[in-house]
C-alpha positions as CSV (number, residue, x, y, z in Angstrom):
1,M,143.3,55.5,235.3
2,S,143.3,59.3,235.8
3,V,143.0,62.7,234.1
4,L,146.3,64.9,234.4
5,V,146.9,68.4,234.7
6,Y,149.9,70.5,234.6
7,T,149.6,73.8,236.4
8,E,151.5,77.0,236.3
9,I,151.8,79.5,239.2
10,N,152.6,82.9,238.4
11,K,153.5,85.8,240.7
12,G,152.8,83.8,243.6
13,R,149.3,82.8,242.6
14,V,147.9,79.7,240.6
15,K,146.9,81.0,237.2
16,K,143.2,81.1,236.8
17,A,143.4,79.0,233.6
18,S,145.0,76.1,235.4
19,L,142.0,76.5,238.0
20,E,140.1,76.1,235.0
21,C,141.7,73.0,233.7
22,I,141.6,71.4,237.0
23,N,137.7,71.8,237.3
24,Y,137.4,70.8,233.6
25,A,139.4,67.6,234.5
26,A,137.6,67.0,237.5
27,K,134.0,66.7,235.2
28,I,135.7,64.4,233.4
29,A,136.9,62.2,236.0
30,E,133.2,62.1,237.3
31,L,132.0,61.2,233.8
32,T,134.8,58.5,233.6
33,N,134.6,57.0,237.1
34,S,138.2,58.2,237.5
35,S,140.3,60.7,239.4
36,V,142.6,63.8,238.9
37,T,146.1,64.4,239.3
38,V,147.8,67.6,239.2
39,M,151.4,68.4,238.7
40,V,152.9,71.5,239.7
41,N,156.3,72.8,240.2
42,N,157.6,74.8,243.4
43,A,154.2,75.7,245.1
44,D,153.7,76.3,248.6
45,A,151.3,74.9,251.4
46,T,148.6,77.8,250.2
47,Q,148.8,76.9,246.6
48,L,148.4,73.1,247.1
49,E,145.5,73.7,248.8
50,E,143.9,75.7,246.4
51,L,144.6,73.1,243.8
52,G,142.8,70.5,246.1
53,K,139.7,72.9,246.5
54,A,139.4,73.1,242.5
55,G,139.1,69.5,242.2
56,A,142.7,67.6,242.3
57,N,142.5,64.0,244.2
58,K,146.2,63.8,243.8
59,I,149.0,66.6,243.7
60,L,152.6,65.6,242.0
61,S,154.8,68.4,244.0
62,L,158.0,68.8,241.8
63,K,160.8,71.0,242.8
64,N,163.0,71.3,239.5
65,D,164.0,74.7,238.2
66,K,164.4,73.5,234.7
67,L,160.6,73.5,234.6
68,N,160.5,77.2,234.5
69,S,162.9,77.9,231.5
70,D,161.6,75.7,228.8
71,S,158.4,73.9,227.4
72,M,160.6,71.0,226.4
73,F,161.5,70.1,229.9
74,V,158.0,70.3,230.6
75,S,156.6,68.0,227.7
76,T,159.1,65.4,229.1
77,A,157.8,66.0,232.7
78,I,154.4,65.4,231.6
79,E,155.3,62.6,229.3
80,Q,156.8,60.4,232.4
81,A,153.9,61.3,234.9
82,A,151.4,60.5,232.3
83,K,153.1,57.0,231.9
84,T,153.6,56.3,235.9
85,E,150.2,57.4,236.6
86,T,148.4,55.7,233.6
87,A,146.9,58.9,232.5
88,K,144.3,58.4,229.5
89,V,143.2,62.2,229.5
90,I,145.6,65.2,229.8
91,V,144.2,68.5,230.0
92,F,146.1,72.0,229.3
93,A,145.5,75.7,229.1
94,F,145.4,76.9,225.2
95,D,147.8,79.4,226.2
96,L,151.8,80.0,225.3
97,L,152.8,76.9,227.2
98,G,150.0,74.7,226.1
99,K,150.6,75.8,222.7
100,A,154.0,74.2,222.9
101,V,153.6,71.3,225.0
102,A,150.5,69.8,223.4
103,P,151.4,69.1,220.1
104,R,154.8,67.2,221.3
105,L,153.0,65.4,223.5
106,S,150.3,64.4,221.0
107,A,153.2,63.3,219.0
108,R,155.1,61.3,221.7
109,L,152.2,59.3,223.2
110,K,150.1,59.1,219.8
111,A,147.3,61.1,221.2
112,G,144.5,62.8,219.6
113,L,144.4,66.5,220.3
114,V,141.6,69.3,220.4
115,A,143.2,72.4,221.0
116,G,141.1,75.4,222.1
117,A,138.1,73.7,223.6
118,V,135.0,75.4,224.3
119,D,132.8,72.8,226.2
120,Y,132.6,69.8,228.3
121,P,133.0,66.7,226.4
122,Q,130.3,64.1,225.2
123,I,131.9,60.7,226.0
124,N,130.1,57.7,223.9
125,G,132.3,54.7,225.2
126,T,135.8,55.2,224.8
127,S,135.6,58.5,222.4
128,F,135.5,62.1,223.3
129,E,133.5,64.5,221.1
130,V,134.7,67.8,221.8
131,K,133.6,71.2,220.4
132,K,135.8,74.0,219.5
133,N,135.5,77.4,217.6
134,V,136.3,77.2,213.9
135,F,136.4,79.8,210.7
136,S,137.7,82.6,213.4
137,G,134.8,81.9,215.9
138,K,132.2,82.2,213.0
139,A,131.3,78.4,213.9
140,T,131.7,75.6,216.0
141,A,132.6,72.1,215.1
142,L,132.6,68.9,217.1
143,Y,135.8,66.6,216.9
144,S,135.9,63.2,218.0
145,I,139.0,62.1,219.8
146,T,139.4,58.1,219.4
147,S,142.9,57.3,220.5
148,D,143.8,55.6,223.8
149,V,145.1,58.7,225.2
150,K,143.5,61.8,224.7
151,L,144.7,65.7,225.2
152,I,142.4,68.9,225.4
153,S,143.5,72.3,225.4
154,L,141.0,74.7,227.3
155,L,140.3,78.2,225.4
156,P,141.1,80.5,228.8
157,N,138.1,82.3,230.2
158,S,135.4,79.6,228.7
159,F,134.7,78.1,232.0
160,P,133.9,79.3,235.5
161,V,136.1,78.7,238.0
162,K,134.5,76.7,241.4
163,L,136.3,75.9,244.5
164,V,134.8,73.5,246.8
165,E,135.9,72.3,250.4
166,N,138.3,69.3,249.0
167,K,141.9,68.2,250.4
168,A,143.8,66.4,247.7
169,S,146.9,64.2,248.6
170,V,150.4,65.6,248.3
171,E,153.2,63.5,246.8
172,E,156.7,64.5,246.2
173,Y,157.6,63.8,242.4
174,A,160.7,63.8,241.0
175,V,161.5,63.8,236.9
176,D,164.6,62.8,235.2
177,L,165.5,65.4,233.0
178,S,169.2,64.4,232.6
179,G,170.7,64.4,229.2
180,M,168.6,67.2,228.3
181,A,169.9,70.9,227.7
182,S,168.4,73.8,226.2
183,K,169.8,77.4,225.2
184,I,167.8,80.4,226.1
185,V,168.4,83.5,224.1
186,I,166.7,86.5,226.0
187,K,166.1,89.9,223.7
188,V,165.6,92.8,225.5
189,T,162.6,95.4,224.5
190,K,161.3,98.8,225.8
191,S,158.1,97.9,227.4
192,T,155.8,99.2,230.1
193,D,155.4,98.2,233.4
194,T,152.5,95.4,233.9
195,S,153.4,94.2,237.1
196,G,149.9,94.9,238.3
197,M,148.1,93.6,235.5
198,I,146.4,90.2,234.8
199,P,147.9,88.3,232.2
200,L,145.6,88.8,229.0
201,P,144.4,85.6,228.4
202,E,142.9,85.6,232.1
203,A,141.4,88.9,232.0
204,E,138.2,89.7,232.4
205,L,138.1,93.6,231.7
206,V,140.9,94.5,228.8
207,V,141.2,98.0,227.1
208,S,142.4,97.7,223.7
209,A,143.7,100.7,220.9
210,G,145.0,100.7,217.4
211,R,146.5,103.2,215.0
212,G,143.6,105.5,215.7
213,M,145.9,107.0,218.8
214,K,148.2,108.2,215.9
215,G,151.3,107.3,218.1
216,P,153.0,105.7,221.3
217,E,153.2,109.1,223.1
218,N,149.2,109.4,223.2
219,W,148.7,105.9,225.0
220,G,148.7,107.3,228.4
221,M,145.0,108.1,228.4
222,V,144.3,104.6,227.2
223,E,146.4,103.3,230.7
224,D,144.7,105.6,232.6
225,L,141.2,103.9,231.4
226,A,142.5,100.6,231.9
227,K,144.0,101.6,235.3
228,S,140.5,103.4,236.3
229,L,138.9,99.8,235.7
230,G,141.4,97.5,236.8
231,A,141.6,96.3,233.2
232,T,144.4,95.0,231.2
233,T,145.8,96.9,228.1
234,A,146.0,95.4,224.7
235,C,146.5,96.6,221.2
236,S,145.9,95.4,217.4
237,R,148.8,93.8,215.2
238,P,149.6,97.2,213.5
239,V,150.5,98.8,216.7
240,A,152.6,96.2,218.0
241,D,154.1,95.8,214.4
242,M,155.2,99.6,214.7
243,H,156.5,99.0,217.9
244,W,154.2,101.3,219.5
245,R,153.1,98.5,222.3
246,P,155.0,95.0,222.9
247,H,154.0,92.2,221.1
248,H,152.8,90.1,224.1
249,E,149.9,92.9,224.0
250,H,148.4,91.7,220.5
251,V,145.3,90.5,220.4
252,G,143.6,88.9,217.4
253,Q,143.9,85.7,214.9
254,T,147.8,85.7,214.8
255,G,148.2,87.2,218.4
256,I,146.5,86.1,221.6
257,A,142.9,85.2,221.7
258,I,140.8,86.2,224.8
259,R,137.3,86.0,225.9
260,P,137.1,88.7,228.5
261,N,133.6,90.1,230.1
262,L,134.3,93.3,228.8
263,Y,136.2,94.5,225.8
264,I,136.8,98.1,224.8
265,A,138.3,98.7,221.4
266,I,139.7,102.2,220.9
267,G,140.6,103.5,217.5
268,I,140.5,99.5,216.0
269,S,138.8,99.5,212.6
270,G,137.5,95.6,213.7
271,A,139.6,93.6,210.4
272,I,138.4,89.9,210.5
273,Q,141.8,88.9,211.9
274,H,141.6,91.2,214.9
275,L,138.0,90.0,215.4
276,A,138.9,86.6,215.4
277,G,140.9,86.8,218.4
278,V,138.1,88.9,220.4
279,N,134.8,87.8,219.4
280,G,134.4,85.6,222.3
281,S,134.2,88.4,224.5
282,K,130.6,89.0,226.4
283,T,130.5,92.7,226.0
284,I,132.3,94.9,223.4
285,V,132.2,98.2,223.4
286,V,134.0,100.2,220.2
287,I,135.1,103.9,220.0
288,N,135.9,105.0,216.8
289,N,135.7,108.5,214.6
290,D,134.6,106.5,211.4
291,K,131.1,105.3,211.6
292,E,131.7,103.1,208.4
293,A,134.4,100.9,210.8
294,P,133.2,97.3,210.4
295,F,133.8,96.7,214.2
296,F,130.6,98.6,215.1
297,K,128.6,95.5,213.5
298,S,130.2,93.5,216.3
299,A,130.0,96.0,218.8
300,D,127.1,95.8,221.6
301,Y,127.8,99.3,222.4
302,G,129.3,101.9,220.2
303,I,130.6,105.5,220.3
304,I,131.2,107.4,217.2
305,G,133.6,110.3,217.9
306,D,137.2,111.2,218.9
307,A,138.9,109.1,221.1
308,F,141.2,111.8,222.5
309,S,138.2,113.8,224.0
310,I,136.0,110.5,224.9
311,L,138.8,109.0,226.7
312,P,139.4,111.4,229.3
313,K,135.7,111.9,230.0
314,L,135.1,108.4,230.4
315,T,138.2,107.7,232.5
316,E,136.9,110.6,234.8
317,A,133.2,109.0,234.9
318,V,134.5,105.7,236.1
319,K,136.6,107.3,238.6
320,K,133.5,109.2,239.8
321,F,131.2,106.1,240.0
322,K,133.7,104.2,241.9
323,A,134.4,107.2,244.4
324,N,130.5,106.8,244.9
325,Q,130.4,103.1,245.4
326,N,132.8,103.6,248.3
């Protein structure tokens, strides 16, 4: 029996969320006296070494470009590996891929699924009790998984990544995707260059803005602050709906749920739908000229004032602080 993890590589690096999943799987393996098997596609020697340090005992190394194009192929690959490795627990990140793959596998393997776990499971015999947030993050619930195969997806940034001196065995692994086909439709939209940014689900520093910025032409000062901090940019849903910013930056209940160490919200009122996606942030800073904005009730720090005068001063202060640190 093994605990199976499908990992992703992005821009030449193992995704942080994948490393969190391997750490999580290693904890389950320790509690159940089993081992951790990791699946990875098109990984190099350095990446394979990192997977071992995260806690993998065995690595199934795949070389199949189809796995980079469609979650349907990934679902089939994991299903085949789960059966050959007799995996009783499969761990995913609660990200775009995990949200697409985990429900499919739950149906195929007749497995119970807890999506968005925020704590390690409590194991009682063959039952796993797993904690997750409910009611838009206002409460937590304990779900019991009693099926033979168990699926758990983790809310990113909920678990620290720990690397240890450990070397995993590596096995070349092939999956049968013959007879499967998919059609990919690519829609090209205007977007800013985010090549140097950490993906939102993994970002520990996030600068976000809303309609208070009055238009996309004013976003430069938001980006300047984010760049000075080394943060990733985000936005509220109305901003994405009005096409001021790309939809992949939308955080909230209907967008991406994040748990950064620092979340700066500029010109965002703080409606419950937005709070549901960001209330796991360790520290929330709100900048708004409306002192009655609901967001101030959830903020650790608040600045009441005009963002157009505050942001340049804040950016300059950050730059001076970093210069003095050097």
